[in-house]
KELO-487180 format. One record per residue (C-alpha): residue number from 1; residue in one letter; y negated, x, z negated. Coordinates in steps of 0.05 Angstrom, whole numbers, plus 5000, padded with zeros to 4 digits. Layout:
<atoms>
nr = NUM | rest = A | py = Y | px = X | pz = Z
...
</atoms>
This chain:
<atoms>
nr = 1 | rest = M | py = 5667 | px = 8478 | pz = 1047
nr = 2 | rest = M | py = 5612 | px = 8445 | pz = 1004
nr = 3 | rest = P | py = 5588 | px = 8490 | pz = 0949
nr = 4 | rest = T | py = 5594 | px = 8433 | pz = 0898
nr = 5 | rest = E | py = 5652 | px = 8387 | pz = 0892
nr = 6 | rest = L | py = 5633 | px = 8317 | pz = 0900
nr = 7 | rest = P | py = 5660 | px = 8269 | pz = 0846
nr = 8 | rest = E | py = 5709 | px = 8216 | pz = 0869
nr = 9 | rest = G | py = 5679 | px = 8149 | pz = 0883
nr = 10 | rest = R | py = 5646 | px = 8107 | pz = 0939
nr = 11 | rest = Y | py = 5585 | px = 8131 | pz = 0969
nr = 12 | rest = L | py = 5534 | px = 8083 | pz = 0999
nr = 13 | rest = S | py = 5471 | px = 8095 | pz = 1036
nr = 14 | rest = L | py = 5423 | px = 8035 | pz = 1042
nr = 15 | rest = A | py = 5372 | px = 8024 | pz = 1098
nr = 16 | rest = F | py = 5338 | px = 7967 | pz = 1126
nr = 17 | rest = R | py = 5359 | px = 7985 | pz = 1198
nr = 18 | rest = V | py = 5393 | px = 8043 | pz = 1232
nr = 19 | rest = S | py = 5391 | px = 8056 | pz = 1306
nr = 20 | rest = A | py = 5403 | px = 8109 | pz = 1354
nr = 21 | rest = E | py = 5330 | px = 8115 | pz = 1372
nr = 22 | rest = A | py = 5306 | px = 8123 | pz = 1300
nr = 23 | rest = G | py = 5270 | px = 8180 | pz = 1274
nr = 24 | rest = G | py = 5272 | px = 8231 | pz = 1218
nr = 25 | rest = Q | py = 5285 | px = 8193 | pz = 1157
nr = 26 | rest = T | py = 5345 | px = 8157 | pz = 1192
nr = 27 | rest = K | py = 5369 | px = 8220 | pz = 1221
nr = 28 | rest = A | py = 5368 | px = 8252 | pz = 1152
nr = 29 | rest = L | py = 5407 | px = 8195 | pz = 1123
nr = 30 | rest = L | py = 5460 | px = 8199 | pz = 1176
nr = 31 | rest = L | py = 5465 | px = 8276 | pz = 1171
nr = 32 | rest = R | py = 5477 | px = 8269 | pz = 1096
nr = 33 | rest = N | py = 5533 | px = 8222 | pz = 1108
nr = 34 | rest = R | py = 5565 | px = 8266 | pz = 1162
nr = 35 | rest = I | py = 5567 | px = 8323 | pz = 1113
nr = 36 | rest = F | py = 5598 | px = 8277 | pz = 1064
nr = 37 | rest = A | py = 5651 | px = 8251 | pz = 1108
nr = 38 | rest = T | py = 5669 | px = 8321 | pz = 1140
nr = 39 | rest = E | py = 5658 | px = 8367 | pz = 1084
nr = 40 | rest = G | py = 5653 | px = 8326 | pz = 1020
nr = 41 | rest = G | py = 5722 | px = 8291 | pz = 1022
nr = 42 | rest = V | py = 5691 | px = 8225 | pz = 1006
nr = 43 | rest = R | py = 5683 | px = 8156 | pz = 1039
nr = 44 | rest = P | py = 5610 | px = 8144 | pz = 1057
nr = 45 | rest = D | py = 5586 | px = 8077 | pz = 1083
nr = 46 | rest = V | py = 5515 | px = 8063 | pz = 1112
nr = 47 | rest = L | py = 5495 | px = 7995 | pz = 1095
nr = 48 | rest = T | py = 5437 | px = 7961 | pz = 1131
nr = 49 | rest = L | py = 5399 | px = 7902 | pz = 1101
nr = 50 | rest = G | py = 5361 | px = 7875 | pz = 1158
nr = 51 | rest = P | py = 5381 | px = 7822 | pz = 1210
nr = 52 | rest = A | py = 5400 | px = 7849 | pz = 1277
nr = 53 | rest = T | py = 5452 | px = 7827 | pz = 1332
nr = 54 | rest = D | py = 5460 | px = 7895 | pz = 1366
nr = 55 | rest = Y | py = 5501 | px = 7937 | pz = 1315
nr = 56 | rest = P | py = 5564 | px = 7938 | pz = 1356
nr = 57 | rest = R | py = 5523 | px = 7971 | pz = 1412
nr = 58 | rest = Q | py = 5486 | px = 8015 | pz = 1359
nr = 59 | rest = R | py = 5551 | px = 8042 | pz = 1332
nr = 60 | rest = E | py = 5575 | px = 8058 | pz = 1401
nr = 61 | rest = R | py = 5511 | px = 8098 | pz = 1416
nr = 62 | rest = L | py = 5512 | px = 8132 | pz = 1351
nr = 63 | rest = R | py = 5584 | px = 8154 | pz = 1359
nr = 64 | rest = E | py = 5566 | px = 8179 | pz = 1430
nr = 65 | rest = Q | py = 5508 | px = 8222 | pz = 1401
nr = 66 | rest = G | py = 5555 | px = 8249 | pz = 1345
nr = 67 | rest = Q | py = 5509 | px = 8216 | pz = 1290
nr = 68 | rest = L | py = 5566 | px = 8169 | pz = 1267
nr = 69 | rest = V | py = 5629 | px = 8206 | pz = 1259
nr = 70 | rest = E | py = 5702 | px = 8188 | pz = 1235
nr = 71 | rest = G | py = 5703 | px = 8169 | pz = 1163
nr = 72 | rest = M | py = 5632 | px = 8137 | pz = 1166
nr = 73 | rest = R | py = 5622 | px = 8064 | pz = 1171
nr = 74 | rest = L | py = 5557 | px = 8026 | pz = 1193
nr = 75 | rest = L | py = 5555 | px = 7958 | pz = 1157
nr = 76 | rest = N | py = 5508 | px = 7902 | pz = 1161
nr = 77 | rest = V | py = 5497 | px = 7846 | pz = 1106
nr = 78 | rest = Y | py = 5487 | px = 7789 | pz = 1157
nr = 79 | rest = E | py = 5546 | px = 7811 | pz = 1198
nr = 80 | rest = H | py = 5591 | px = 7816 | pz = 1133
nr = 81 | rest = F | py = 5578 | px = 7743 | pz = 1110
nr = 82 | rest = R | py = 5575 | px = 7717 | pz = 1181
nr = 83 | rest = E | py = 5643 | px = 7742 | pz = 1196
nr = 84 | rest = G | py = 5674 | px = 7739 | pz = 1128
nr = 85 | rest = G | py = 5644 | px = 7679 | pz = 1090
nr = 86 | rest = W | py = 5629 | px = 7673 | pz = 1019
nr = 87 | rest = G | py = 5702 | px = 7685 | pz = 0994
nr = 88 | rest = D | py = 5720 | px = 7639 | pz = 0936
nr = 89 | rest = D | py = 5649 | px = 7618 | pz = 0920
nr = 90 | rest = Q | py = 5652 | px = 7547 | pz = 0894
nr = 91 | rest = P | py = 5608 | px = 7486 | pz = 0919
nr = 92 | rest = T | py = 5544 | px = 7476 | pz = 0877
nr = 93 | rest = G | py = 5543 | px = 7404 | pz = 0893
nr = 94 | rest = E | py = 5485 | px = 7406 | pz = 0938
nr = 95 | rest = T | py = 5488 | px = 7391 | pz = 1013
nr = 96 | rest = L | py = 5443 | px = 7429 | pz = 1061
nr = 97 | rest = E | py = 5381 | px = 7393 | pz = 1083
nr = 98 | rest = D | py = 5377 | px = 7373 | pz = 1155
nr = 99 | rest = L | py = 5318 | px = 7410 | pz = 1185
nr = 100 | rest = G | py = 5332 | px = 7392 | pz = 1255
nr = 101 | rest = A | py = 5265 | px = 7356 | pz = 1265
nr = 102 | rest = H | py = 5229 | px = 7420 | pz = 1246
nr = 103 | rest = V | py = 5258 | px = 7473 | pz = 1294
nr = 104 | rest = A | py = 5205 | px = 7519 | pz = 1320
nr = 105 | rest = R | py = 5251 | px = 7568 | pz = 1360
nr = 106 | rest = E | py = 5321 | px = 7595 | pz = 1368
nr = 107 | rest = D | py = 5330 | px = 7671 | pz = 1370
nr = 108 | rest = R | py = 5392 | px = 7696 | pz = 1411
nr = 109 | rest = G | py = 5428 | px = 7758 | pz = 1405
nr = 110 | rest = V | py = 5450 | px = 7813 | pz = 1455
nr = 111 | rest = D | py = 5512 | px = 7768 | pz = 1468
nr = 112 | rest = G | py = 5468 | px = 7710 | pz = 1489
nr = 113 | rest = N | py = 5488 | px = 7668 | pz = 1432
nr = 114 | rest = V | py = 5439 | px = 7637 | pz = 1380
nr = 115 | rest = Y | py = 5441 | px = 7679 | pz = 1315
nr = 116 | rest = R | py = 5382 | px = 7646 | pz = 1276
nr = 117 | rest = V | py = 5341 | px = 7583 | pz = 1279
nr = 118 | rest = I | py = 5269 | px = 7583 | pz = 1258
nr = 119 | rest = H | py = 5241 | px = 7522 | pz = 1224
nr = 120 | rest = R | py = 5168 | px = 7506 | pz = 1210
nr = 121 | rest = L | py = 5159 | px = 7456 | pz = 1153
nr = 122 | rest = P | py = 5090 | px = 7418 | pz = 1144
nr = 123 | rest = G | py = 5052 | px = 7454 | pz = 1085
nr = 124 | rest = E | py = 5098 | px = 7513 | pz = 1083
nr = 125 | rest = K | py = 5067 | px = 7584 | pz = 1097
nr = 126 | rest = R | py = 5133 | px = 7619 | pz = 1113
nr = 127 | rest = P | py = 5183 | px = 7592 | pz = 1162
nr = 128 | rest = I | py = 5254 | px = 7575 | pz = 1138
nr = 129 | rest = V | py = 5306 | px = 7612 | pz = 1176
nr = 130 | rest = D | py = 5380 | px = 7591 | pz = 1185
nr = 131 | rest = Y | py = 5429 | px = 7648 | pz = 1203
nr = 132 | rest = V | py = 5486 | px = 7618 | pz = 1241
nr = 133 | rest = R | py = 5559 | px = 7634 | pz = 1258
nr = 134 | rest = H | py = 5587 | px = 7638 | pz = 1330
nr = 135 | rest = D | py = 5600 | px = 7562 | pz = 1328
nr = 136 | rest = G | py = 5526 | px = 7550 | pz = 1312
nr = 137 | rest = T | py = 5537 | px = 7529 | pz = 1236
nr = 138 | rest = P | py = 5491 | px = 7561 | pz = 1185
nr = 139 | rest = F | py = 5520 | px = 7607 | pz = 1137
nr = 140 | rest = L | py = 5454 | px = 7628 | pz = 1105
nr = 141 | rest = R | py = 5385 | px = 7596 | pz = 1096
nr = 142 | rest = M | py = 5327 | px = 7632 | pz = 1069
nr = 143 | rest = P | py = 5249 | px = 7635 | pz = 1077
nr = 144 | rest = A | py = 5228 | px = 7691 | pz = 1126
nr = 145 | rest = F | py = 5237 | px = 7757 | pz = 1094
nr = 146 | rest = S | py = 5213 | px = 7830 | pz = 1110
nr = 147 | rest = V | py = 5232 | px = 7889 | pz = 1068
nr = 148 | rest = N | py = 5157 | px = 7905 | pz = 1068
nr = 149 | rest = Y | py = 5140 | px = 7843 | pz = 1025
nr = 150 | rest = K | py = 5123 | px = 7850 | pz = 0953
nr = 151 | rest = S | py = 5178 | px = 7864 | pz = 0905
nr = 152 | rest = W | py = 5164 | px = 7800 | pz = 0869
nr = 153 | rest = W | py = 5185 | px = 7761 | pz = 0932
nr = 154 | rest = R | py = 5216 | px = 7693 | pz = 0911
nr = 155 | rest = G | py = 5248 | px = 7639 | pz = 0951
nr = 156 | rest = R | py = 5309 | px = 7598 | pz = 0957
nr = 157 | rest = I | py = 5370 | px = 7636 | pz = 0989
nr = 158 | rest = Q | py = 5427 | px = 7587 | pz = 1000
nr = 159 | rest = C | py = 5496 | px = 7603 | pz = 1016
nr = 160 | rest = V | py = 5530 | px = 7555 | pz = 1062
nr = 161 | rest = A | py = 5607 | px = 7542 | pz = 1070
nr = 162 | rest = E | py = 5643 | px = 7541 | pz = 1135
nr = 163 | rest = D | py = 5628 | px = 7468 | pz = 1147
nr = 164 | rest = G | py = 5551 | px = 7485 | pz = 1155
nr = 165 | rest = R | py = 5532 | px = 7435 | pz = 1102
nr = 166 | rest = T | py = 5562 | px = 7453 | pz = 1034
nr = 167 | rest = V | py = 5520 | px = 7499 | pz = 0993
nr = 168 | rest = V | py = 5566 | px = 7549 | pz = 0954
nr = 169 | rest = G | py = 5514 | px = 7594 | pz = 0922
nr = 170 | rest = E | py = 5437 | px = 7607 | pz = 0913
nr = 171 | rest = Y | py = 5396 | px = 7668 | pz = 0899
nr = 172 | rest = E | py = 5323 | px = 7674 | pz = 0880
nr = 173 | rest = T | py = 5309 | px = 7743 | pz = 0914
nr = 174 | rest = P | py = 5338 | px = 7782 | pz = 0969
nr = 175 | rest = G | py = 5354 | px = 7835 | pz = 0918
nr = 176 | rest = Q | py = 5404 | px = 7789 | pz = 0883
nr = 177 | rest = W | py = 5438 | px = 7778 | pz = 0947
nr = 178 | rest = F | py = 5439 | px = 7852 | pz = 0966
nr = 179 | rest = R | py = 5466 | px = 7872 | pz = 0899
nr = 180 | rest = R | py = 5521 | px = 7818 | pz = 0906
nr = 181 | rest = W | py = 5545 | px = 7848 | pz = 0974
nr = 182 | rest = I | py = 5547 | px = 7920 | pz = 0942
nr = 183 | rest = R | py = 5590 | px = 7892 | pz = 0888
nr = 184 | rest = D | py = 5636 | px = 7855 | pz = 0935
nr = 185 | rest = L | py = 5647 | px = 7921 | pz = 0976
nr = 186 | rest = V | py = 5663 | px = 7966 | pz = 0918
nr = 187 | rest = G | py = 5696 | px = 7925 | pz = 0868
nr = 188 | rest = D | py = 5710 | px = 7966 | pz = 0804
nr = 189 | rest = E | py = 5704 | px = 8036 | pz = 0835
nr = 190 | rest = R | py = 5653 | px = 8085 | pz = 0813
nr = 191 | rest = T | py = 5595 | px = 8083 | pz = 0866
nr = 192 | rest = F | py = 5539 | px = 8126 | pz = 0883
nr = 193 | rest = V | py = 5479 | px = 8089 | pz = 0917
nr = 194 | rest = F | py = 5430 | px = 8132 | pz = 0957
nr = 195 | rest = L | py = 5361 | px = 8100 | pz = 0973
nr = 196 | rest = D | py = 5317 | px = 8139 | pz = 1026
nr = 197 | rest = S | py = 5265 | px = 8080 | pz = 1038
nr = 198 | rest = R | py = 5209 | px = 8067 | pz = 0988
nr = 199 | rest = F | py = 5208 | px = 7996 | pz = 1013
nr = 200 | rest = L | py = 5279 | px = 7985 | pz = 0993
nr = 201 | rest = V | py = 5272 | px = 8007 | pz = 0923
nr = 202 | rest = P | py = 5240 | px = 7947 | pz = 0891
nr = 203 | rest = H | py = 5290 | px = 7901 | pz = 0922
nr = 204 | rest = V | py = 5354 | px = 7939 | pz = 0899
nr = 205 | rest = V | py = 5337 | px = 7975 | pz = 0836
nr = 206 | rest = P | py = 5366 | px = 7968 | pz = 0785
nr = 207 | rest = I | py = 5437 | px = 7956 | pz = 0797
nr = 208 | rest = R | py = 5470 | px = 7939 | pz = 0730
nr = 209 | rest = G | py = 5538 | px = 7969 | pz = 0709
nr = 210 | rest = R | py = 5561 | px = 8037 | pz = 0685
nr = 211 | rest = R | py = 5600 | px = 8049 | pz = 0748
nr = 212 | rest = F | py = 5536 | px = 8052 | pz = 0793
nr = 213 | rest = H | py = 5495 | px = 8113 | pz = 0800
nr = 214 | rest = V | py = 5430 | px = 8106 | pz = 0835
nr = 215 | rest = I | py = 5396 | px = 8166 | pz = 0875
nr = 216 | rest = Y | py = 5327 | px = 8158 | pz = 0908
nr = 217 | rest = Q | py = 5310 | px = 8209 | pz = 0960
nr = 218 | rest = M | py = 5237 | px = 8216 | pz = 0978
nr = 219 | rest = H | py = 5214 | px = 8230 | pz = 1048
nr = 220 | rest = N | py = 5138 | px = 8225 | pz = 1044
nr = 221 | rest = I | py = 5079 | px = 8243 | pz = 1001
nr = 222 | rest = H | py = 5070 | px = 8194 | pz = 0945
nr = 223 | rest = L | py = 4995 | px = 8192 | pz = 0945
nr = 224 | rest = G | py = 4948 | px = 8146 | pz = 0983
nr = 225 | rest = R | py = 4888 | px = 8162 | pz = 1022
nr = 226 | rest = P | py = 4852 | px = 8213 | pz = 1028
nr = 227 | rest = Y | py = 4916 | px = 8245 | pz = 1012
nr = 228 | rest = R | py = 4889 | px = 8298 | pz = 0964
nr = 229 | rest = W | py = 4917 | px = 8322 | pz = 0898
nr = 230 | rest = D | py = 4875 | px = 8272 | pz = 0859
nr = 231 | rest = S | py = 4884 | px = 8212 | pz = 0903
nr = 232 | rest = P | py = 4914 | px = 8150 | pz = 0870
nr = 233 | rest = I | py = 4989 | px = 8135 | pz = 0882
nr = 234 | rest = G | py = 5002 | px = 8093 | pz = 0944
nr = 235 | rest = L | py = 5016 | px = 8021 | pz = 0928
nr = 236 | rest = V | py = 5088 | px = 8019 | pz = 0960
nr = 237 | rest = Y | py = 5106 | px = 8084 | pz = 0920
nr = 238 | rest = K | py = 5074 | px = 8052 | pz = 0856
nr = 239 | rest = R | py = 5126 | px = 7996 | pz = 0865
nr = 240 | rest = A | py = 5181 | px = 8045 | pz = 0874
nr = 241 | rest = L | py = 5163 | px = 8090 | pz = 0816
nr = 242 | rest = E | py = 5158 | px = 8027 | pz = 0770
nr = 243 | rest = R | py = 5234 | px = 8024 | pz = 0779
nr = 244 | rest = I | py = 5247 | px = 8095 | pz = 0760
nr = 245 | rest = G | py = 5281 | px = 8073 | pz = 0696
nr = 246 | rest = G | py = 5337 | px = 8045 | pz = 0739
nr = 247 | rest = M | py = 5352 | px = 8109 | pz = 0776
nr = 248 | rest = D | py = 5398 | px = 8166 | pz = 0757
nr = 249 | rest = A | py = 5365 | px = 8215 | pz = 0798
nr = 250 | rest = M | py = 5302 | px = 8221 | pz = 0842
nr = 251 | rest = V | py = 5295 | px = 8276 | pz = 0891
nr = 252 | rest = A | py = 5227 | px = 8300 | pz = 0910
nr = 253 | rest = L | py = 5204 | px = 8340 | pz = 0970
nr = 254 | rest = T | py = 5172 | px = 8397 | pz = 0934
nr = 255 | rest = E | py = 5159 | px = 8426 | pz = 0862
nr = 256 | rest = R | py = 5090 | px = 8403 | pz = 0863
nr = 257 | rest = Q | py = 5107 | px = 8333 | pz = 0882
nr = 258 | rest = R | py = 5162 | px = 8334 | pz = 0824
nr = 259 | rest = E | py = 5111 | px = 8358 | pz = 0776
nr = 260 | rest = D | py = 5058 | px = 8307 | pz = 0794
nr = 261 | rest = I | py = 5106 | px = 8249 | pz = 0789
</atoms>
């Protein structure tokens, strides 16, 4: 039995990617969720925010390893909207621009089917990416995005209806889209959101609403080179700590780290 009874609600742990080969941070995240599922009496979901096509295979391998147990779900934001669509979102009145003349390449998934199309437009630094359904129609268009990008990343993220042409929503940042997914998943339930990656914090925090409780678990030293007590805060951690006002708790590794922060 856990020494402390967990409050009722949804328990979400966010990561950019989870794989059976991942190291310590991912293993710690999965272990926390196994404890929640087996001893905490709650429903833990692991949410991944990066594009990948091998999650069916990863789920199978993680179950074989005992890292994904009954009561735990491993979900992916791209899978969710690829399979389930955009619900009752209404057309914006805009039609998706035809970029067929600017296709640079097509990326295929582990099943051999195309899952995204990369476009290179004249004068644009970042490629434009269409994420497509099984029938080849796009469900999402956005400039190329990496979780390591600056927290002030801006772009045009377009949600596309099943006809592959009708725009039914738009976001300026990936964080807006990520938070929409979380809200779709939990509805009106009280929700505890765990973040283990300093790279994700600027894209997710804050999540508005009294029902959301955000916990950031640190896994590394927060200082930059030469990693002394008087070193400056690392840039990525600076961006994360700038969002501390949107967190309900932050867990440091040591008392000294806690005092320094």
